[in-house]
C-alpha positions as CSV (number, residue, x, y, z in Angstrom):
1,M,-0.2,0.0,-0.2
2,E,1.4,3.5,-1.0
3,L,0.3,6.7,0.8
4,K,1.2,10.4,-0.7
5,V,1.8,12.5,2.6
6,G,2.8,15.9,1.6
7,A,6.4,15.2,-0.3
8,T,6.8,11.6,1.1
9,E,5.8,8.5,-0.3
10,V,4.6,6.1,2.2
11,M,5.1,2.7,1.7
12,I,3.6,-0.4,3.9
13,V,4.8,-3.0,3.3
14,S,5.3,-7.0,4.3
15,G,9.1,-7.7,3.8
16,L,11.5,-5.0,2.0
17,R,11.1,-5.6,-1.0
18,G,12.4,-3.7,-4.7
19,G,14.5,-0.6,-4.1
20,L,14.4,1.0,-1.0
21,L,15.5,4.5,-2.0
22,P,13.8,6.9,-4.3
23,E,15.9,7.4,-7.8
24,R,18.3,10.3,-7.5
25,E,20.8,11.1,-9.9
26,G,24.2,11.6,-7.9
27,R,23.9,9.9,-4.8
28,R,26.6,8.0,-3.8
29,R,26.8,7.3,0.0
30,V,24.2,6.6,2.7
31,A,24.4,7.2,6.4
32,I,22.2,5.2,8.3
33,I,21.6,6.4,11.5
34,T,20.5,3.8,14.0
35,Q,20.4,2.5,17.5
36,P,20.8,-0.6,19.5
37,G,17.3,-1.9,19.6
38,A,17.4,-1.5,15.7
39,S,20.7,-3.3,14.8
40,Q,19.0,-6.4,12.8
41,Q,17.0,-3.8,10.8
42,A,19.7,-1.9,10.1
43,V,21.8,-4.5,8.7
44,L,19.4,-5.8,6.7
45,V,18.9,-2.4,5.4
46,S,22.5,-1.9,4.9
47,R,23.1,-5.1,2.8
48,R,20.5,-3.9,0.9
49,L,21.9,-0.6,-0.2
50,K,25.2,-1.8,-0.3
51,E,24.0,-4.6,-3.1
52,A,22.8,-1.4,-5.1
53,N,26.8,-0.2,-5.0
54,L,25.9,2.5,-2.5
55,D,28.6,3.3,-0.1
56,V,27.2,2.4,3.0
57,D,28.5,4.2,6.8
58,V,26.1,2.8,9.7
59,L,26.3,5.7,12.7
60,G,25.1,4.4,16.2
61,V,23.0,6.6,18.4
62,P,21.6,6.0,21.9
63,D,18.5,4.4,22.4
64,R,15.3,6.7,23.1
65,E,15.4,10.1,24.2
66,E,18.7,10.0,25.2
67,A,19.4,10.0,21.2
68,K,17.7,13.6,21.2
69,T,20.6,16.0,21.7
70,L,22.5,18.5,20.3
71,N,25.4,17.0,21.7
72,V,24.7,13.6,19.3
73,A,23.5,15.9,16.5
74,A,27.2,17.9,16.5
75,T,28.7,14.3,16.9
76,L,26.6,12.8,14.1
77,Y,27.9,16.7,12.2
78,E,31.6,15.3,12.6
79,R,30.5,11.8,11.3
80,F,29.2,13.6,8.1
81,S,32.4,15.4,7.1
82,R,34.4,12.7,8.1
83,I,33.1,10.0,5.7
84,G,32.1,13.3,3.2
85,L,28.5,13.1,3.1
86,G,27.7,15.4,0.0
87,R,24.3,17.1,-0.6
88,E,23.6,14.5,-3.3
89,D,23.8,12.0,-0.5
90,T,21.2,10.4,1.6
91,I,20.1,9.8,5.3
92,V,18.5,6.9,6.4
93,G,16.8,6.4,10.1
94,V,16.5,3.2,11.3
95,G,14.9,2.7,14.6
96,G,11.8,4.3,16.6
97,G,10.8,7.7,17.0
98,A,13.8,8.9,18.7
99,V,15.9,8.0,15.7
100,T,13.4,9.3,12.8
101,D,13.7,12.6,14.9
102,L,17.2,13.3,15.1
103,A,17.7,11.7,11.4
104,G,15.3,14.3,10.1
105,F,16.7,16.8,12.3
106,V,20.3,16.0,11.1
107,A,19.2,15.4,7.6
108,G,17.6,19.5,7.5
109,T,20.4,21.0,8.7
110,W,23.5,19.3,7.1
111,M,24.6,21.2,4.5
112,R,21.4,23.4,4.7
113,G,19.6,19.9,3.8
114,V,20.2,16.4,2.6
115,E,17.8,13.5,1.4
116,V,16.4,11.5,4.5
117,V,14.4,8.3,4.2
118,H,13.2,6.4,7.4
119,F,12.7,2.7,8.1
120,P,10.3,3.0,11.3
121,T,11.1,-0.1,13.9
122,T,8.2,0.5,16.2
123,L,4.5,1.5,16.0
124,L,5.2,4.7,17.1
125,G,7.3,5.6,14.8
126,A,5.4,4.3,11.9
127,V,1.9,6.3,12.5
128,D,3.5,9.2,13.6
129,A,7.1,10.5,14.7
130,S,8.6,9.5,11.0
131,I,5.4,10.8,9.1
132,G,4.9,14.5,8.7
133,G,8.5,16.2,8.5
134,K,8.4,17.4,12.0
135,T,12.2,16.9,13.6
136,G,13.6,17.7,16.9
137,V,15.4,17.7,20.0
138,N,15.5,18.3,23.1
139,L,16.6,21.7,25.3
140,S,15.1,22.7,28.4
141,G,11.8,21.0,26.9
142,K,11.4,18.6,24.2
143,N,11.7,19.3,20.7
144,L,12.2,22.9,21.5
145,V,15.1,22.7,18.6
146,G,13.8,21.3,15.3
147,V,13.2,21.9,11.7
148,F,10.7,20.9,9.3
149,W,12.2,18.6,7.0
150,D,9.9,16.0,4.6
151,P,11.2,12.7,4.4
152,T,11.4,11.7,0.8
153,R,10.2,8.0,1.9
154,V,8.8,6.4,4.5
155,I,8.8,2.5,4.3
156,I,6.8,0.7,7.0
157,D,7.5,-2.9,7.1
158,L,4.8,-4.9,8.7
159,D,6.7,-7.6,9.3
160,V,8.7,-6.0,11.8
161,L,6.2,-4.2,13.9
162,E,4.0,-7.5,14.4
163,K,7.3,-9.1,16.3
164,L,7.4,-6.0,18.5
165,P,6.9,-6.9,22.3
166,S,3.8,-5.7,24.0
167,A,5.4,-2.7,25.8
168,L,6.2,-1.2,22.1
169,L,2.7,-1.7,20.8
170,Q,1.5,-0.3,23.4
171,E,3.5,3.0,22.9
172,G,2.2,2.7,19.2
173,M,-1.1,2.2,19.8
174,A,-1.6,5.5,22.3
175,E,-0.4,7.5,19.0
176,A,-2.6,5.3,17.1
177,L,-5.5,6.1,19.4
178,K,-5.2,9.7,19.4
179,A,-5.4,9.4,15.6
180,G,-8.9,7.8,16.0
181,L,-10.2,10.2,18.6
182,I,-9.3,13.5,16.4
183,G,-10.4,11.4,12.9
184,D,-11.2,8.1,12.7
185,A,-14.4,7.1,15.1
186,D,-13.8,3.1,12.9
187,L,-10.2,2.7,14.5
188,V,-11.4,3.8,17.9
189,E,-13.9,1.2,18.1
190,A,-11.4,-1.2,17.0
191,I,-9.0,-0.9,19.3
192,E,-11.8,-0.3,21.8
193,A,-12.5,-4.0,20.8
194,D,-9.2,-6.0,20.5
195,G,-6.8,-3.9,22.5
196,L,-3.4,-4.8,21.4
197,E,-4.6,-7.8,19.4
198,V,-5.8,-5.5,17.0
199,S,-4.8,-6.3,13.3
200,L,-1.6,-4.2,12.4
201,D,-3.0,-4.3,8.8
202,K,-5.9,-2.1,9.9
203,V,-4.4,0.3,12.6
204,V,-1.6,1.4,10.5
205,P,-3.1,2.8,7.6
206,A,-5.8,4.2,9.2
207,A,-3.6,6.2,11.6
208,V,-1.3,7.3,8.6
209,K,-4.4,8.3,6.9
210,V,-5.5,10.6,9.6
211,K,-2.0,12.1,9.9
212,A,-2.3,12.8,6.0
213,E,-5.1,14.2,6.1
214,Y,-4.3,17.0,8.9
215,V,-0.3,17.3,7.1
216,K,-1.7,18.0,3.8
217,K,-4.4,20.5,4.8
218,D,-1.6,22.7,7.3
219,P,2.2,21.0,6.9
220,R,3.8,23.8,8.7
221,E,1.3,23.5,11.8
222,S,0.3,26.6,11.7
223,S,-3.3,26.1,12.4
224,E,-5.2,22.6,12.2
225,R,-2.1,20.1,11.7
226,A,-2.1,21.0,15.8
227,M,-5.0,19.0,16.3
228,L,-1.7,16.0,16.0
229,N,-1.0,17.0,19.5
230,F,-4.0,15.8,21.3
231,G,-2.6,14.4,24.9
232,H,0.9,15.8,24.0
233,T,0.5,19.5,26.0
234,V,0.6,17.5,29.3
235,G,2.0,14.3,27.8
236,H,5.3,16.1,26.7
237,A,5.7,17.4,30.3
238,V,5.1,14.4,31.9
239,E,7.7,12.9,29.9
240,Y,10.1,15.6,30.1
241,A,9.6,15.5,34.3
242,S,9.4,11.4,34.5
243,S,11.3,8.2,33.1
244,F,7.8,7.9,31.8
245,S,8.1,6.8,27.9
246,H,6.1,8.8,25.0
247,G,3.3,6.5,24.5
248,T,2.8,5.9,28.2
249,S,2.7,10.1,28.6
250,V,0.9,10.4,25.9
251,G,-1.8,8.2,26.9
252,V,-1.7,10.0,30.6
253,G,-2.0,13.4,28.4
254,M,-4.9,12.0,26.7
255,V,-6.9,11.4,30.2
256,A,-5.9,14.7,30.8
257,A,-7.2,16.3,27.9
258,A,-10.8,14.7,27.9
259,A,-10.7,16.1,31.6
260,V,-10.7,19.7,30.3
261,S,-12.9,19.1,27.4
262,E,-15.3,17.8,29.2
263,A,-15.3,20.6,31.6
264,D,-14.7,23.5,28.6
265,V,-16.3,22.6,25.6
266,G,-18.9,19.6,26.8
267,F,-16.9,16.4,25.8
268,A,-19.4,13.6,26.6
269,E,-17.0,10.7,26.4
270,K,-14.5,10.8,29.2
271,E,-14.8,7.9,30.3
272,R,-14.6,6.0,26.9
273,V,-11.2,7.7,26.7
274,I,-10.1,6.7,30.3
275,D,-11.5,3.2,28.8
276,A,-9.6,2.8,25.5
277,I,-6.3,3.6,27.1
278,S,-6.6,1.3,30.1
279,R,-7.4,-1.7,27.1
280,I,-4.1,-0.9,25.8
281,G,-2.7,-1.3,28.9
282,L,-1.6,2.1,29.7
283,R,-1.7,3.7,33.2
284,T,-4.3,6.5,33.2
285,S,-2.7,8.5,36.4
286,V,1.1,9.1,37.5
287,N,0.9,9.9,41.5
288,G,4.3,10.7,42.7
289,L,5.8,13.2,40.3
290,D,6.3,16.9,40.7
291,R,3.2,18.7,40.1
292,T,5.5,21.9,40.0
293,R,7.8,20.4,37.3
294,V,5.0,19.4,35.7
295,R,3.6,22.7,35.5
296,D,6.3,24.7,34.4
297,L,6.8,22.8,31.7
298,I,3.5,22.4,30.7
299,G,4.1,26.7,30.2
300,V,6.6,26.3,27.7
301,D,4.5,23.7,25.4
302,K,5.4,24.9,21.8
303,K,1.1,25.5,21.4
304,R,1.5,28.8,23.6
305,D,1.2,31.9,21.8
306,R,0.8,35.3,23.3
307,K,-2.5,35.1,24.6
308,G,-1.5,31.6,27.2
309,I,-0.9,28.0,26.5
310,R,-3.3,26.4,24.1
311,M,-4.4,22.8,24.0
312,V,-6.4,20.2,21.9
313,L,-9.5,19.2,23.0
314,L,-12.3,17.3,21.9
315,E,-16.0,18.3,21.2
316,A,-16.8,15.0,20.6
317,I,-15.0,11.7,19.0
318,G,-13.4,13.1,15.4
319,Q,-14.1,16.7,16.5
320,P,-11.0,18.4,18.0
321,T,-10.5,21.6,18.5
322,L,-7.8,24.2,20.1
323,R,-8.7,26.6,22.6
324,H,-6.4,28.8,25.2
325,V,-7.0,27.3,28.6
326,D,-6.9,28.8,32.2
327,D,-4.8,28.3,35.4
328,T,-8.3,26.3,36.5
329,M,-8.3,24.3,33.8
330,I,-4.6,23.5,33.8
331,N,-5.1,22.5,37.6
332,L,-7.9,20.2,36.7
333,A,-6.1,18.8,34.0
334,L,-3.5,17.5,36.5
335,E,-6.1,16.5,39.4
336,A,-7.6,13.9,36.3
337,I,-3.9,12.6,36.4
338,G,-3.6,12.1,40.1
339,L,-1.6,15.0,40.5
């Protein structure tokens, strides 16, 4: 299955077949950026690219958010310089969402931009992080330094995703559920019915299509694309203030957003959202975190404007809205998740 998301060709396949990279005149070298947990897939991709007579360098970075720092990016720039990576060449991200975020960021900034192609190896990367051109590294908050840089191609191998452990399926299913809540009621129902047993043949294309629609309407997140951040205002703050994973944090963030949606815009299905999050095995509260720290991090959320903090809320399933929220609503959001 192939989908077009802005300038990106998204290929959903079972097993890697055919040419992995788009045709590109002058390409001679590929730098693969990968993480320890994706080494097996990186070796496979490297072998296939070498068979196409390309010079391939595999560059390892730390797992998860430890990869998304300016120091790691600077190390990669030095490696690019040493191997002679030019503007006609290609950077390939093989790994989870942190790897594709980082690979996209260094691709968009090395020599003012070189081609990037992603091979997401997690469900989270497949349905969200690798698609849409948003890249970034962390500073005092999550993804505060970044650029928009579209991959030319994203290859999602369902054979790889189906072998993921349940913890990584939960991670990605949180983002898939988010996609359903803002744009596909049928996807929500499928996840409610089957939890982690839901068919990835159904989940991945549906979630990608939701993201594709928002990216098409608003490529640079000036308006409607912000709806893709449902659950992320509180979720990013929780993630940065804790050791919780992105999927866990977004799940908790969706609980907070559902509570504010009920109070602020009359959303009538808060409990349904909470039940769906529980159905995929994610926690719905984070008792014990430093409330002040989480509150301060909400204050530096990227959706903030001169009028204050904005949060994506739900008027109904499939009907998101972006609204300013006051301190009362922020306190309600924190109370909803046990803070």
